[in-house]
Structure formats: structure tokens, C-alpha cells
N, CA, C and O atoms as a GROMACS GRO file, in nm:
protein
  272
    1MET      N    1  16.819   4.514  19.068
    1MET     CA    2  16.716   4.602  19.013
    1MET      C    3  16.586   4.574  19.089
    1MET      O    4  16.546   4.459  19.107
    2ASP      N    5  16.522   4.680  19.133
    2ASP     CA    6  16.399   4.659  19.207
    2ASP      C    7  16.282   4.638  19.112
    2ASP      O    8  16.292   4.659  18.992
    3GLU      N    9  16.173   4.596  19.170
    3GLU     CA   10  16.054   4.561  19.090
    3GLU      C   11  15.997   4.681  19.015
    3GLU      O   12  15.950   4.666  18.902
    4LYS      N   13  16.001   4.799  19.075
    4LYS     CA   14  15.948   4.920  19.013
    4LYS      C   15  16.029   4.955  18.888
    4LYS      O   16  15.971   4.988  18.784
    5ALA      N   17  16.161   4.949  18.898
    5ALA     CA   18  16.247   4.981  18.785
    5ALA      C   19  16.228   4.879  18.672
    5ALA      O   20  16.225   4.916  18.554
    6ALA      N   21  16.214   4.752  18.709
    6ALA     CA   22  16.192   4.647  18.609
    6ALA      C   23  16.059   4.671  18.536
    6ALA      O   24  16.051   4.654  18.415
    7LYS      N   25  15.956   4.709  18.611
    7LYS     CA   26  15.825   4.736  18.549
    7LYS      C   27  15.834   4.856  18.456
    7LYS      O   28  15.774   4.854  18.349
    8GLN      N   29  15.906   4.960  18.495
    8GLN     CA   30  15.922   5.078  18.410
    8GLN      C   31  15.994   5.042  18.280
    8GLN      O   32  15.956   5.087  18.172
    9ILE      N   33  16.097   4.960  18.292
    9ILE     CA   34  16.170   4.917  18.172
    9ILE      C   35  16.079   4.835  18.082
    9ILE      O   36  16.076   4.856  17.961
   10LEU      N   37  16.006   4.743  18.141
   10LEU     CA   38  15.914   4.659  18.064
   10LEU      C   39  15.806   4.743  17.997
   10LEU      O   40  15.772   4.720  17.881
   11ASP      N   41  15.752   4.840  18.069
   11ASP     CA   42  15.651   4.929  18.011
   11ASP      C   43  15.708   5.008  17.893
   11ASP      O   44  15.642   5.024  17.790
   12LYS      N   45  15.830   5.058  17.909
   12LYS     CA   46  15.894   5.137  17.803
   12LYS      C   47  15.920   5.048  17.681
   12LYS      O   48  15.896   5.090  17.567
   13LEU      N   49  15.969   4.926  17.704
   13LEU     CA   50  15.993   4.834  17.593
   13LEU      C   51  15.863   4.796  17.522
   13LEU      O   52  15.860   4.785  17.399
   14THR      N   53  15.758   4.778  17.598
   14THR     CA   54  15.627   4.747  17.540
   14THR      C   55  15.578   4.863  17.454
   14THR      O   56  15.526   4.843  17.344
   15GLU      N   57  15.594   4.983  17.505
   15GLU     CA   58  15.555   5.104  17.430
   15GLU      C   59  15.637   5.116  17.301
   15GLU      O   60  15.583   5.147  17.194
   16MET      N   61  15.767   5.094  17.312
   16MET     CA   62  15.853   5.101  17.194
   16MET      C   63  15.814   4.995  17.091
   16MET      O   64  15.815   5.021  16.971
   17ASN      N   65  15.781   4.876  17.139
   17ASN     CA   66  15.741   4.768  17.050
   17ASN      C   67  15.612   4.806  16.974
   17ASN      O   68  15.602   4.782  16.854
   18LYS      N   69  15.517   4.863  17.044
   18LYS     CA   70  15.392   4.906  16.980
   18LYS      C   71  15.419   5.014  16.875
   18LYS      O   72  15.362   5.012  16.766
   19ASP      N   73  15.507   5.109  16.909
   19ASP     CA   74  15.544   5.214  16.813
   19ASP      C   75  15.610   5.156  16.689
   19ASP      O   76  15.582   5.199  16.577
   20MET      N   77  15.698   5.058  16.710
   20MET     CA   78  15.766   4.994  16.596
   20MET      C   79  15.665   4.919  16.509
   20MET      O   80  15.673   4.924  16.387
   21GLN      N   81  15.573   4.849  16.571
   21GLN     CA   82  15.471   4.776  16.495
   21GLN      C   83  15.387   4.872  16.412
   21GLN      O   84  15.355   4.846  16.296
   22LYS      N   85  15.351   4.984  16.474
   22LYS     CA   86  15.274   5.086  16.403
   22LYS      C   87  15.354   5.142  16.286
   22LYS      O   88  15.301   5.162  16.176
   23GLY      N   89  15.483   5.167  16.310
   23GLY     CA   90  15.571   5.218  16.206
   23GLY      C   91  15.587   5.119  16.092
   23GLY      O   92  15.583   5.158  15.975
   24PHE      N   93  15.605   4.992  16.124
   24PHE     CA   94  15.619   4.890  16.021
   24PHE      C   95  15.491   4.878  15.938
   24PHE      O   96  15.496   4.863  15.816
   25ALA      N   97  15.376   4.886  16.005
   25ALA     CA   98  15.249   4.879  15.934
   25ALA      C   99  15.235   4.997  15.837
   25ALA      O  100  15.185   4.981  15.726
   26GLU      N  101  15.280   5.113  15.881
   26GLU     CA  102  15.275   5.233  15.796
   26GLU      C  103  15.367   5.218  15.675
   26GLU      O  104  15.329   5.252  15.562
   27VAL      N  105  15.487   5.168  15.698
   27VAL     CA  106  15.582   5.146  15.588
   27VAL      C  107  15.526   5.044  15.490
   27VAL      O  108  15.534   5.064  15.369
   28LYS      N  109  15.469   4.936  15.541
   28LYS     CA  110  15.410   4.833  15.454
   28LYS      C  111  15.297   4.892  15.372
   28LYS      O  112  15.285   4.863  15.253
   29SER      N  113  15.216   4.973  15.433
   29SER     CA  114  15.106   5.039  15.362
   29SER      C  115  15.159   5.128  15.251
   29SER      O  116  15.107   5.127  15.139
   30ASN      N  117  15.263   5.205  15.282
   30ASN     CA  118  15.324   5.293  15.181
   30ASN      C  119  15.383   5.212  15.065
   30ASN      O  120  15.369   5.250  14.949
   31LEU      N  121  15.448   5.100  15.098
   31LEU     CA  122  15.504   5.014  14.993
   31LEU      C  123  15.394   4.954  14.906
   31LEU      O  124  15.409   4.945  14.784
   32ASP      N  125  15.285   4.912  14.969
   32ASP     CA  126  15.173   4.856  14.893
   32ASP      C  127  15.113   4.962  14.799
   32ASP      O  128  15.081   4.932  14.684
   33ASP      N  129  15.100   5.084  14.849
   33ASP     CA  130  15.048   5.193  14.765
   33ASP      C  131  15.141   5.219  14.647
   33ASP      O  132  15.096   5.237  14.534
   34MET      N  133  15.270   5.221  14.675
   34MET     CA  134  15.368   5.246  14.569
   34MET      C  135  15.364   5.135  14.464
   34MET      O  136  15.369   5.161  14.344
   35LYS      N  137  15.355   5.013  14.511
   35LYS     CA  138  15.349   4.898  14.421
   35LYS      C  139  15.225   4.908  14.332
   35LYS      O  140  15.230   4.879  14.212
   36GLU      N  141  15.115   4.948  14.392
   36GLU     CA  142  14.989   4.963  14.317
   36GLU      C  143  15.002   5.070  14.208
   36GLU      O  144  14.949   5.054  14.098
   37ARG      N  145  15.072   5.179  14.239
   37ARG     CA  146  15.090   5.286  14.141
   37ARG      C  147  15.191   5.249  14.033
   37ARG      O  148  15.182   5.297  13.920
   38LEU      N  149  15.288   5.164  14.067
   38LEU     CA  150  15.391   5.127  13.971
   38LEU      C  151  15.342   5.025  13.868
   38LEU      O  152  15.392   5.021  13.756
   39THR      N  153  15.245   4.944  13.905
   39THR     CA  154  15.196   4.840  13.814
   39THR      C  155  15.147   4.898  13.682
   39THR      O  156  15.189   4.848  13.577
   40PRO      N  157  15.061   5.001  13.681
   40PRO     CA  158  15.019   5.058  13.552
   40PRO      C  159  15.136   5.119  13.475
   40PRO      O  160  15.138   5.114  13.352
   41LEU      N  161  15.232   5.176  13.545
   41LEU     CA  162  15.348   5.234  13.478
   41LEU      C  163  15.430   5.126  13.408
   41LEU      O  164  15.479   5.146  13.297
   42LYS      N  165  15.446   5.012  13.475
   42LYS     CA  166  15.519   4.901  13.414
   42LYS      C  167  15.447   4.853  13.289
   42LYS      O  168  15.510   4.823  13.187
   43GLU      N  169  15.314   4.846  13.297
   43GLU     CA  170  15.236   4.802  13.182
   43GLU      C  171  15.252   4.900  13.065
   43GLU      O  172  15.268   4.858  12.951
   44LYS      N  173  15.248   5.028  13.094
   44LYS     CA  174  15.267   5.129  12.990
   44LYS      C  175  15.408   5.120  12.932
   44LYS      O  176  15.427   5.131  12.811
   45GLN      N  177  15.505   5.100  13.018
   45GLN     CA  178  15.643   5.089  12.972
   45GLN      C  179  15.657   4.970  12.878
   45GLN      O  180  15.725   4.980  12.776
   46GLN      N  181  15.594   4.858  12.911
   46GLN     CA  182  15.602   4.740  12.826
   46GLN      C  183  15.533   4.765  12.692
   46GLN      O  184  15.584   4.724  12.588
   47LYS      N  185  15.418   4.833  12.694
   47LYS     CA  186  15.348   4.866  12.569
   47LYS      C  187  15.434   4.958  12.482
   47LYS      O  188  15.442   4.939  12.360
   48ASN      N  189  15.496   5.058  12.544
   48ASN     CA  190  15.584   5.149  12.470
   48ASN      C  191  15.702   5.074  12.410
   48ASN      O  192  15.738   5.098  12.295
   49TYR      N  193  15.761   4.985  12.486
   49TYR     CA  194  15.873   4.906  12.437
   49TYR      C  195  15.829   4.820  12.318
   49TYR      O  196  15.898   4.814  12.216
   50ASP      N  197  15.715   4.754  12.332
   50ASP     CA  198  15.663   4.670  12.224
   50ASP      C  199  15.639   4.752  12.098
   50ASP      O  200  15.669   4.708  11.987
   51LEU      N  201  15.585   4.872  12.117
   51LEU     CA  202  15.560   4.960  12.003
   51LEU      C  203  15.692   5.002  11.937
   51LEU      O  204  15.702   5.003  11.814
   52LEU      N  205  15.791   5.036  12.016
   52LEU     CA  206  15.922   5.073  11.961
   52LEU      C  207  15.985   4.958  11.882
   52LEU      O  208  16.044   4.979  11.776
   53VAL      N  209  15.972   4.838  11.934
   53VAL     CA  210  16.026   4.721  11.865
   53VAL      C  211  15.956   4.703  11.731
   53VAL      O  212  16.020   4.677  11.629
   54LYS      N  213  15.825   4.717  11.732
   54LYS     CA  214  15.746   4.701  11.609
   54LYS      C  215  15.784   4.808  11.506
   54LYS      O  216  15.803   4.776  11.388
   55VAL      N  217  15.794   4.932  11.550
   55VAL     CA  218  15.831   5.042  11.459
   55VAL      C  219  15.971   5.018  11.404
   55VAL      O  220  15.997   5.041  11.286
   56ASN      N  221  16.062   4.973  11.490
   56ASN     CA  222  16.198   4.946  11.446
   56ASN      C  223  16.199   4.836  11.339
   56ASN      O  224  16.270   4.848  11.239
   57GLU      N  225  16.122   4.733  11.360
   57GLU     CA  226  16.115   4.624  11.261
   57GLU      C  227  16.059   4.676  11.128
   57GLU      O  228  16.108   4.639  11.020
   58GLN      N  229  15.958   4.761  11.136
   58GLN     CA  230  15.900   4.817  11.014
   58GLN      C  231  16.002   4.905  10.941
   58GLN      O  232  16.011   4.902  10.819
   59LEU      N  233  16.077   4.983  11.017
   59LEU     CA  234  16.179   5.068  10.956
   59LEU      C  235  16.288   4.985  10.889
   59LEU      O  236  16.336   5.020  10.781
   60ILE      N  237  16.326   4.878  10.952
   60ILE     CA  238  16.427   4.789  10.893
   60ILE      C  239  16.375   4.732  10.761
   60ILE      O  240  16.448   4.728  10.662
   61GLU      N  241  16.252   4.687  10.762
   61GLU     CA  242  16.193   4.631  10.640
   61GLU      C  243  16.184   4.736  10.528
   61GLU      O  244  16.218   4.708  10.413
   62ARG      N  245  16.141   4.854  10.562
   62ARG     CA  246  16.133   4.960  10.462
   62ARG      C  247  16.271   4.997  10.407
   62ARG      O  248  16.288   5.020  10.288
   63ASN      N  249  16.366   5.001  10.497
   63ASN     CA  250  16.502   5.031  10.457
   63ASN      C  251  16.556   4.924  10.361
   63ASN      O  252  16.624   4.955  10.263
   64LYS      N  253  16.526   4.799  10.391
   64LYS     CA  254  16.567   4.689  10.302
   64LYS      C  255  16.506   4.704  10.164
   64LYS      O  256  16.573   4.684  10.063
   65LYS      N  257  16.376   4.741  10.161
   65LYS     CA  258  16.306   4.756  10.032
   65LYS      C  259  16.365   4.872   9.953
   65LYS      O  260  16.380   4.865   9.831
   66LEU      N  261  16.398   4.980  10.024
   66LEU     CA  262  16.454   5.097   9.955
   66LEU      C  263  16.594   5.067   9.901
   66LEU      O  264  16.633   5.118   9.796
   67ASN      N  265  16.668   4.985   9.971
   67ASN     CA  266  16.804   4.952   9.929
   67ASN      C  267  16.810   4.837   9.828
   67ASN      O  268  16.918   4.806   9.777
   68SER      N  269  16.697   4.774   9.801
   68SER     CA  270  16.695   4.664   9.706
   68SER      C  271  16.694   4.713   9.564
   68SER      O  272  16.692   4.633   9.470
   0.00000   0.00000   0.00000
């Protein structure tokens, strides 16, 4: 392989590496954004679950009182 061909290959690999780094940075940014948006949803989901558990407990207690 001559020096010119080796330099062309090296240049192409360098360009591809830069493109991949840019792509990875973009993917990481998208994942960070998604994670940021999911955090409040998880918190709401936990609050809803806690509320359902509380309501269920109250219904069980009321049911016990009615059946007593």
C-alpha cells in the first residue's frame, strides 16, 4: 500500500471516528433528556400508587365495619 492510499484510509477512519463521537454525544443527550422527563412521571406514578394503596386500605376497613 502506498503512502497516499494509507493517508486516505487514515483520513476516512478519522472522519468516521469524529462522526461516531458526534452521534454518541447526540444519543447521550437524548437519553439524558428522556431521563429528565421520566423522573417526574415516576414520582407521579409512585404518588398514585400510594394513594391507591391508602384508598384500598380504607375500603377494607369500611367493609370490615359494615360486615361486623
